[in-house]
C-alpha positions in Angstrom: -22.4 -21.7 91.8 -21.7 -20.0 88.7 -18.6 -20.8 86.4 -17.0 -18.9 83.7 -14.4 -21.0 81.6 -11.9 -19.6 79.4 -10.8 -17.0 82.1 -7.1 -15.9 82.4 -6.5 -18.1 85.8 -8.3 -20.2 88.2 -9.8 -18.2 90.9 -12.8 -17.6 93.2 -14.3 -14.2 92.4 -16.7 -13.9 95.2 -20.5 -14.3 96.1 -23.2 -12.6 94.2 -26.8 -13.0 95.4 -26.1 -16.3 97.2 -24.2 -17.9 94.4 -20.3 -18.4 94.4 -18.8 -17.1 91.4 -15.9 -19.0 90.0 -13.6 -18.3 86.8 -11.6 -21.3 85.4 -8.8 -21.2 82.7 -9.7 -24.3 80.9 -12.1 -24.3 78.2 -15.3 -25.9 78.2 -14.7 -28.5 75.9 -14.8 -32.5 76.8 -15.2 -31.6 80.6 -12.0 -29.8 81.0 -13.6 -27.0 82.7 -15.5 -29.3 85.0 -12.3 -31.3 85.9 -10.4 -28.1 86.5 -13.4 -26.8 88.9 -13.4 -29.9 90.7 -9.4 -29.7 91.3 -9.7 -26.2 92.3 -12.1 -26.8 95.0 -10.5 -29.9 96.3 -7.5 -27.8 96.9 -9.1 -24.8 98.3 -11.1 -27.1 100.7 -8.3 -29.9 101.4 -9.8 -32.9 100.0 -9.1 -35.3 97.2 -10.4 -34.2 93.7 -12.3 -37.5 93.8 -14.2 -36.0 96.9 -15.8 -33.5 94.6 -18.7 -34.3 92.2 -20.7 -32.1 89.9 -24.3 -33.3 90.8 -26.2 -31.0 88.3 -25.1 -28.8 85.5 -22.4 -30.5 83.9 -23.2 -28.7 80.5 -24.2 -25.5 82.2 -22.7 -22.5 83.8 -24.6 -22.8 86.9 -23.5 -25.9 88.8 -24.4 -27.9 91.9 -21.5 -29.6 93.6 -21.2 -32.1 96.3 -18.1 -32.2 98.5 -17.8 -35.3 100.7 -15.9 -35.2 104.0 -16.4 -31.6 104.6 -19.1 -29.9 106.9 -20.9 -26.8 106.1 -18.9 -24.8 108.5 -15.5 -25.8 107.3 -16.7 -25.5 103.5 -17.7 -21.7 104.3 -14.6 -21.0 106.2 -12.3 -22.4 103.3 -14.5 -20.4 100.7 -14.8 -17.2 102.6 -18.6 -17.2 102.2 
């Protein structure tokens, strides 16, 4: 997943080269963009924000995210990938 902070709005842009592209309005300060990303993913997938964890890339644009309680087929359907 590639995340761009300081965007105009929170949105899923699409998939490029197998990577999900996401824009987040929150700035990349004090973990605000990471928290906004977790909330956005949780809302889209239909789980609690506490079920979304950034496994790798807390300080990077490229992130690896784990979502508990959702199988791969439901995740693909929710994200449209």
